[in-house]
N, C-alpha and C positions, 0 to 999 in steps of 0.2 A: 434749364441752361440757356443763357442768353448768348446768341451768336452775333458778334459785331464784326464789322469790316475794319481791319486795321490798315492804316496808311503810315508808312515811314519814309520820310524824305531822306535821301542819302547823297553823299558826294563820292562814294566808292561802294561797289557791290560786286561780290563774287559768289557764284553758285558752284558747289562741288560737282563732281562728275556723275552724281546720282539723279540728274534731272534730264527730262526729255523736253525739247522745245516743241510745243504744240502749234504755235503761231508766232509770226513776227521774227525779230532779230534772233539769231544770226542768219536767217535765210537770205542769201544774197540776191535772190530774184524778187522777193517781196519785202521791201524795207518799209517799216511802219514805225511810228513813234512809241508803240507799245508792243509787248510780247507776253505770251502766256507759257508757263512751264509746268510740267507735272512731275512729282516726285516718283522715282522708280522703286525706292525701298524706304523702309522706316529709317529714321535718322538722316534723311537727306538734309543738308545744311546750307545755310546762306550766311556769309560773312559780309558785314557792311560797316561803313563809317557814316553815322547819321550827321545831320547838319549841325548838331551840337558838338561835333568832332569826337564822339565816343564810338569806339569799335563795339559792335554788337554781333552776337552769334545766335542764330535761330535754327531750331531743329524741327523738322516736319515729318508727319506720318506718310506712309506709302499712299500714292494716288492723290495727295494734296495738290491743289493747283494754286500757283501764285501768278501775279501779273506784275510786270514792270512797265510803268507808264512814265515816260520821260525819266526823271530821277526819283521816282516814288515806287516803293515796293508795296503791293496790295495783296492781302490775304484775309481769309475768314479766321477769326480768333481761335476757334476750336481746332484748327489744323496745326497750329504750332504747339509742339509738345514741351518746348523749353525755350525760354529767352534768357540769355546770359549777357550781362553788361560788365565788361572788364574795365574798371576805371583806371587801372594801371597802364593800359595800352591805348591811351587817348591819342588822337591823331590831329595835328602834329604836336609833338612835345616842345618844339622850339617857340620862343617868344615871338610875338608878332611885331612888325615894324612900328606900328602905332602905339605899342605898350611901353 
């Protein structure tokens, strides 16, 4: 099994409440440009909108660690149990000014 490091650039990212912050944001005393989070249970999820403006849902195993560096989510590929891309919920659906 090949374990690769996955990087996903995003414009919006939300962690559900099954994560513990190990380091960095949102610690108000130690503000850094990156943070590390550990999944407390199986099926800890991350919802994000990538730079291609597609909403993505990722599910992680218990004790998996992810890092958020600026606007990039970083994790080892074997930690993600499921990656779902829902094309119907692209963000935003409105036409751009230049189009």
